[in-house]
C-alpha positions as CSV (number, residue, x, y, z in Angstrom):
1,M,52.0,-17.5,-60.0
2,T,54.6,-19.2,-58.4
3,H,57.5,-18.1,-56.4
4,K,60.2,-16.3,-58.9
5,N,63.5,-18.2,-56.7
6,N,65.4,-18.4,-59.9
7,T,66.6,-17.5,-63.0
8,K,64.3,-19.8,-64.9
9,T,61.3,-18.8,-66.4
10,I,58.2,-20.7,-68.2
11,T,56.3,-18.3,-69.9
12,L,52.5,-19.8,-70.5
13,R,50.4,-18.0,-73.7
14,H,47.3,-18.8,-75.4
15,L,47.8,-20.9,-78.4
16,L,45.4,-21.8,-81.0
17,I,46.5,-25.0,-83.0
18,D,44.0,-26.9,-85.7
19,N,41.4,-24.7,-84.3
20,K,41.5,-25.6,-80.7
21,K,42.8,-23.9,-78.3
22,M,46.1,-24.7,-76.4
23,L,48.8,-23.8,-73.5
24,G,52.1,-22.8,-74.8
25,L,55.2,-23.3,-72.8
26,Q,57.3,-20.6,-73.8
27,F,61.1,-20.8,-72.3
28,Y,65.4,-20.5,-73.0
29,P,67.0,-23.3,-73.6
30,D,67.7,-25.1,-70.6
31,K,68.4,-28.9,-69.6
32,V,66.4,-29.3,-66.8
33,V,63.8,-27.3,-67.9
34,Q,63.6,-29.4,-71.1
35,I,63.7,-32.9,-69.1
36,V,60.4,-31.2,-67.3
37,I,58.9,-30.1,-70.4
38,K,59.0,-33.9,-72.1
39,S,57.8,-35.2,-69.2
40,L,54.0,-33.4,-68.9
41,N,51.3,-35.4,-70.4
42,G,50.0,-35.0,-73.6
43,V,53.0,-32.3,-74.7
44,K,53.6,-31.4,-78.2
45,W,56.1,-29.1,-80.2
46,S,54.5,-26.6,-82.6
47,T,57.4,-25.5,-84.8
48,K,55.3,-22.4,-86.0
49,H,55.0,-21.1,-83.0
50,N,58.8,-22.3,-81.8
51,M,57.5,-23.7,-78.6
52,A,55.8,-27.1,-76.7
53,Y,52.3,-26.7,-76.2
54,V,49.6,-29.3,-73.6
55,D,45.7,-28.6,-74.2
56,N,44.2,-25.8,-72.5
57,T,42.8,-27.3,-69.6
58,K,42.5,-27.1,-66.2
59,E,44.0,-30.4,-65.4
60,N,47.1,-29.5,-67.8
61,L,47.8,-26.1,-66.0
62,K,47.6,-27.7,-62.5
63,Q,50.4,-29.8,-63.8
64,I,53.1,-27.4,-65.3
65,F,52.6,-25.5,-62.0
66,D,53.2,-28.9,-60.3
67,S,56.1,-29.6,-62.3
68,F,57.8,-26.8,-62.1
69,K,57.7,-26.6,-58.4
70,K,60.9,-25.3,-57.2
71,V,62.3,-26.0,-61.0
72,A,61.2,-22.5,-62.4
73,W,59.1,-19.2,-62.4
74,I,56.2,-19.4,-64.4
75,N,55.0,-16.3,-65.6
76,T,51.2,-16.1,-66.2
77,K,50.6,-12.5,-67.0
78,Y,49.5,-13.5,-70.6
79,L,46.7,-15.6,-69.8
80,S,44.6,-13.3,-67.9
81,S,42.2,-11.2,-69.8
82,N,42.0,-7.5,-69.8
83,T,40.2,-5.4,-66.8
84,P,37.3,-4.1,-67.6
85,I,36.8,-0.5,-68.9
86,N,34.5,2.3,-67.5
87,K,33.0,-0.5,-65.8
88,D,30.7,1.4,-63.9
89,N,29.7,3.2,-66.4
90,G,26.2,1.6,-67.3
91,N,25.2,3.2,-70.2
92,L,26.8,1.6,-73.4
93,V,24.1,0.2,-75.6
94,L,25.2,-0.4,-79.4
95,D,21.4,-1.5,-80.0
96,E,22.3,1.2,-83.5
97,Y,24.9,-1.4,-84.5
98,R,23.1,-4.3,-83.5
99,N,19.8,-3.7,-85.8
100,K,21.8,-1.7,-88.8
101,I,21.4,-2.9,-92.1
102,M,24.4,-3.6,-93.9
103,P,24.9,-3.7,-98.0
104,D,24.5,-6.6,-99.7
105,G,27.2,-9.2,-98.8
106,K,28.6,-7.1,-96.1
107,R,29.4,-8.8,-92.6
108,K,28.5,-7.0,-89.7
109,C,30.1,-7.1,-86.0
110,P,29.4,-10.2,-84.5
111,E,26.8,-10.2,-81.8
112,E,29.0,-11.3,-79.5
113,F,31.6,-8.4,-80.0
114,L,29.2,-6.0,-79.2
115,R,27.8,-7.9,-76.4
116,K,31.4,-7.7,-74.9
117,L,32.0,-4.2,-75.5
118,E,28.9,-3.7,-73.4
119,L,29.4,-6.2,-70.7
120,K,32.7,-4.1,-70.2
121,Q,31.2,-0.6,-70.4
122,Y,34.0,0.8,-72.8
123,A,34.0,4.7,-73.9
124,K,31.7,5.5,-77.1
125,N,34.3,6.5,-78.8
126,T,36.6,3.2,-77.9
127,A,33.6,0.9,-78.9
128,R,32.4,3.6,-82.2
129,V,36.3,2.8,-83.3
130,Y,36.5,-0.7,-82.8
131,I,32.9,-2.1,-84.1
132,G,34.1,0.2,-87.6
133,M,37.6,-1.5,-87.9
134,F,36.7,-4.9,-87.0
135,E,34.0,-4.4,-90.0
136,Q,36.3,-3.8,-92.3
137,F,38.5,-6.0,-91.2
138,I,36.1,-9.2,-91.7
139,N,34.6,-7.8,-94.8
140,Y,38.5,-7.9,-96.2
141,Y,38.2,-11.6,-95.2
142,K,34.2,-11.9,-95.9
143,E,34.7,-15.6,-97.2
144,E,36.9,-16.7,-94.5
145,K,36.0,-18.5,-91.0
146,L,37.1,-15.5,-88.5
147,I,38.3,-18.3,-85.6
148,E,40.7,-19.7,-88.8
149,L,42.4,-16.1,-89.7
150,N,45.9,-16.4,-88.2
151,E,48.9,-13.8,-88.1
152,I,50.2,-13.7,-91.9
153,D,46.4,-13.3,-92.5
154,I,46.1,-10.0,-90.1
155,Q,50.2,-9.2,-91.5
156,N,48.8,-8.9,-95.0
157,Y,46.0,-7.2,-94.0
158,L,48.2,-4.5,-92.2
159,L,50.3,-4.6,-95.0
160,Y,47.3,-4.1,-97.4
161,L,46.5,-0.8,-95.1
162,V,49.9,0.5,-95.2
163,K,49.9,0.3,-99.4
164,D,46.5,2.0,-98.9
165,G,48.4,5.0,-97.3
166,K,47.3,4.6,-93.4
167,S,49.0,6.1,-90.8
168,N,50.7,4.3,-87.8
169,S,47.3,5.9,-85.7
170,Y,44.9,4.1,-87.8
171,L,47.3,0.6,-88.0
172,N,47.2,0.5,-84.6
173,Q,43.7,0.6,-83.9
174,M,43.0,-2.0,-86.4
175,V,45.0,-4.1,-84.1
176,N,43.6,-3.3,-80.7
177,S,39.9,-3.9,-82.9
178,I,41.6,-7.4,-83.6
179,K,43.2,-8.1,-80.6
180,F,39.7,-7.3,-78.8
181,Y,37.7,-9.8,-81.0
182,Y,40.4,-12.5,-80.6
183,E,41.6,-12.3,-77.4
184,I,38.8,-10.8,-74.9
185,V,35.7,-11.7,-77.0
186,L,37.3,-15.3,-77.7
187,N,39.5,-14.9,-74.4
188,M,42.6,-15.6,-75.9
189,P,44.7,-13.2,-74.2
190,N,47.6,-12.7,-76.5
191,R,47.0,-14.6,-79.0
192,F,48.6,-12.7,-81.5
193,Y,51.3,-11.4,-79.5
194,T,53.9,-11.9,-83.0
195,I,51.8,-9.1,-84.7
196,D,54.4,-6.5,-85.6
197,R,53.0,-3.1,-84.6
198,P,54.0,0.2,-86.1
199,I,56.1,2.8,-84.6
200,K,54.1,4.9,-82.7
201,V,55.3,9.1,-83.8
202,Q,55.3,11.1,-80.6
203,R,53.9,14.2,-81.7
204,L,53.8,17.6,-79.6
205,P,50.8,18.9,-78.8
206,K,49.9,22.3,-80.7
207,V,50.1,25.5,-78.8
208,V,48.8,29.2,-79.6
209,S,49.6,31.7,-76.9
210,K,48.0,33.1,-74.2
211,E,46.8,36.6,-76.2
212,E,46.0,34.5,-79.5
213,V,43.2,32.2,-77.1
214,L,42.1,35.7,-75.6
215,A,41.7,37.0,-79.1
216,M,39.6,33.4,-79.9
217,I,37.3,34.4,-77.0
218,N,37.1,38.4,-77.9
219,H,36.0,37.7,-81.8
220,T,33.1,35.1,-80.4
221,H,29.7,37.6,-79.6
222,N,27.7,34.8,-78.9
223,L,27.3,34.3,-74.7
224,K,26.9,31.0,-75.0
225,H,29.8,30.2,-77.8
226,K,32.3,32.5,-75.4
227,C,31.2,30.6,-72.5
228,I,31.7,27.4,-74.5
229,I,35.5,28.5,-76.0
230,S,36.1,29.8,-72.2
231,L,35.6,26.8,-70.2
232,L,37.5,24.5,-72.9
233,Y,40.4,26.3,-72.7
234,S,40.3,28.1,-68.5
235,S,39.3,24.4,-67.2
236,G,41.2,21.9,-69.6
237,I,39.0,19.8,-70.1
238,R,38.1,17.7,-73.2
239,R,35.6,18.0,-75.7
240,E,33.2,14.8,-74.5
241,E,33.5,15.8,-70.9
242,L,32.3,19.7,-71.8
243,V,28.8,17.8,-73.5
244,N,28.7,15.7,-70.8
245,L,28.5,18.7,-67.6
246,K,25.6,19.3,-65.8
247,I,24.1,22.6,-64.2
248,T,25.1,20.7,-61.2
249,D,28.5,20.2,-62.1
250,I,29.5,23.6,-61.6
251,D,30.4,24.2,-58.0
252,S,30.7,28.4,-57.5
253,K,31.3,28.0,-53.8
254,R,34.2,25.9,-53.8
255,M,34.9,27.1,-57.3
256,I,35.7,23.8,-58.8
257,I,34.3,21.6,-62.0
258,H,32.8,18.2,-60.9
259,I,33.9,16.4,-64.2
260,T,31.7,12.7,-63.7
261,N,32.2,11.5,-66.6
262,A,35.8,11.3,-67.8
263,K,37.7,9.3,-70.3
264,G,37.6,5.7,-68.5
265,N,35.1,6.7,-66.5
266,K,37.3,8.0,-64.3
267,E,35.8,11.7,-61.8
268,R,38.0,14.6,-61.5
269,L,37.7,18.1,-60.3
270,T,38.8,21.3,-62.0
271,I,39.3,24.6,-61.2
272,L,36.5,27.2,-62.0
273,S,38.0,30.3,-63.4
274,N,36.4,33.5,-61.7
275,T,35.9,35.2,-65.1
276,V,34.0,32.1,-66.8
277,L,32.0,32.4,-63.6
278,K,30.5,35.8,-64.4
279,D,29.8,34.8,-68.1
280,L,28.3,31.8,-67.0
281,R,26.1,33.4,-64.7
282,L,24.8,36.0,-67.7
283,Y,24.4,32.8,-69.7
284,F,22.4,30.8,-67.4
285,K,19.6,34.0,-67.3
286,K,19.5,34.3,-71.0
287,Y,19.6,30.5,-71.9
288,R,17.8,28.6,-69.1
289,P,19.2,25.4,-69.5
290,E,17.5,22.7,-67.4
291,T,19.5,19.8,-67.1
292,Y,22.7,19.8,-69.0
293,L,24.8,23.4,-68.9
294,F,24.9,23.2,-72.6
295,E,21.9,22.1,-74.2
296,G,20.7,22.4,-78.1
297,Q,17.8,24.1,-79.3
298,K,15.5,21.4,-78.9
299,G,16.6,20.3,-75.6
300,G,19.2,17.7,-74.6
301,K,23.0,18.3,-74.4
302,Y,24.8,19.7,-76.8
303,S,26.7,18.1,-79.6
304,N,30.6,17.0,-80.5
305,S,30.6,18.2,-83.6
306,S,28.5,21.9,-82.5
307,V,31.4,22.2,-80.0
308,L,34.2,21.4,-82.3
309,N,32.6,24.2,-85.1
310,V,32.6,27.0,-82.2
311,V,36.2,26.2,-81.5
312,K,36.8,26.7,-85.4
313,S,35.1,29.3,-86.4
314,A,36.3,31.4,-83.4
315,G,40.1,30.5,-84.4
316,K,39.5,31.8,-88.2
317,R,37.2,34.9,-86.5
318,A,40.3,35.5,-84.7
319,N,42.9,35.2,-88.2
320,L,44.8,32.4,-86.3
321,K,46.8,30.5,-88.3
322,M,46.4,26.7,-86.9
323,K,43.4,24.6,-86.9
324,I,42.4,25.4,-83.3
325,T,40.1,22.7,-81.7
326,P,38.7,21.6,-78.1
327,H,42.1,19.4,-77.6
328,V,43.8,22.4,-78.9
329,L,42.5,24.5,-75.9
330,R,43.0,21.8,-73.8
331,H,46.9,21.5,-75.0
332,C,47.5,25.7,-74.5
333,F,45.5,25.3,-70.8
334,A,48.2,22.8,-69.7
335,T,51.2,24.6,-71.6
336,H,50.2,28.2,-70.0
337,L,49.6,26.7,-66.4
338,L,53.2,25.2,-66.7
339,E,54.1,28.4,-68.1
340,A,53.0,30.2,-65.2
341,G,54.8,27.9,-62.9
342,T,52.1,25.0,-62.1
343,D,54.0,22.1,-60.6
344,L,53.8,19.3,-63.1
345,R,51.9,17.0,-60.4
346,Y,48.9,19.5,-60.0
347,I,48.4,19.9,-64.1
348,Q,48.5,16.0,-64.2
349,T,45.7,15.7,-61.6
350,L,43.9,18.2,-63.4
351,L,43.8,16.8,-66.8
352,G,42.5,13.5,-65.4
353,H,45.9,11.7,-66.6
354,S,47.1,8.3,-64.9
355,H,50.6,8.3,-66.1
356,S,52.7,11.6,-65.4
357,R,54.9,10.4,-68.7
358,T,51.7,11.6,-70.8
359,T,51.9,15.1,-68.5
360,E,55.5,15.6,-69.2
361,I,55.0,15.8,-72.8
362,Y,54.0,19.1,-72.3
363,T,57.7,20.3,-70.8
364,Q,58.6,20.3,-74.2
365,V,56.0,22.8,-75.8
366,A,56.5,25.2,-72.3
367,V,59.1,28.2,-73.7
368,H,59.5,29.3,-70.0
369,H,62.8,27.8,-70.1
370,I,63.3,28.3,-73.3
371,K,63.7,32.0,-73.3
372,T,66.1,31.9,-70.2
373,I,68.9,30.2,-72.9
374,K,70.7,32.8,-74.8
375,S,71.5,32.2,-78.0
376,P,75.4,31.5,-79.4
377,L,74.6,33.9,-82.2
378,D,73.8,36.5,-79.5
């Protein structure tokens, strides 16, 4: 990237024109820039994309940098592929999708799609969503060559999903899976930059009171289930993190829990409750898990669905009106800590949030400040 020494900017973008990879040059009208653009070897104009373009070659890229040196800043951020996710995880294998039998006439996810997910070691849940979404997309256009589909085709498919009543979250996930194929698998970053995404609706976290969480725990008489609910609430860990916890991840001397399989392949520490530790010791003596802290009846780690059923059932037994899930307990952990005066930065660390703005959403549901405000009616 050249040094940004003036206001003139050339943004480079990947384009596909006549099934050939091209390098687009996007710029604001400027006489000097236009003169340099016209001087480039092999330059053409795309009315569809409203920008100049040349063949996507190393020679042309060098030509652009040389020609615009000291004339304009070259913005190359759209040429870089996304960075790997879970790059050290090393345990994502997608053979079940690779070997599955599809119904007659149905296309399954391309091998290169699966291979790229494995290579970059995406989170299992993300990979599952991407594969399912992309298979729906390619079977909507099952007679078309994938490389020939364009922005209009994708917009039409998204419109079909809107008419089918799909949520904004669903549409965004679909866009992500499609862009993953064209931009990451085919190495054409930002190819479909004109695709309109639905406006993301930011919903407040669902939270119940501490008393209601305690009611759930007190109405759970199965010791294993009680430990699961208590640990989710007292530590703020995710369901996936809970089922991946190993016995060695519980550090009773330092009173911490070591989470090694966190979202995004990050490691972090969170707090271990004294109350929960007492129950865990009783649980360990009774159930004798071998590797994972919570294991199924036949060994191996406890299933995600079992954890969900444990939490939902406890909420029903406690006669709570809201449907309680493991993630609601995580929301309660963060909100109740905030209401107790815990610094937001510490809560961010305990939750494993990369950005503080993610954690700041809890300030909107914490009521300790709201309670200090006197209503004008009173």
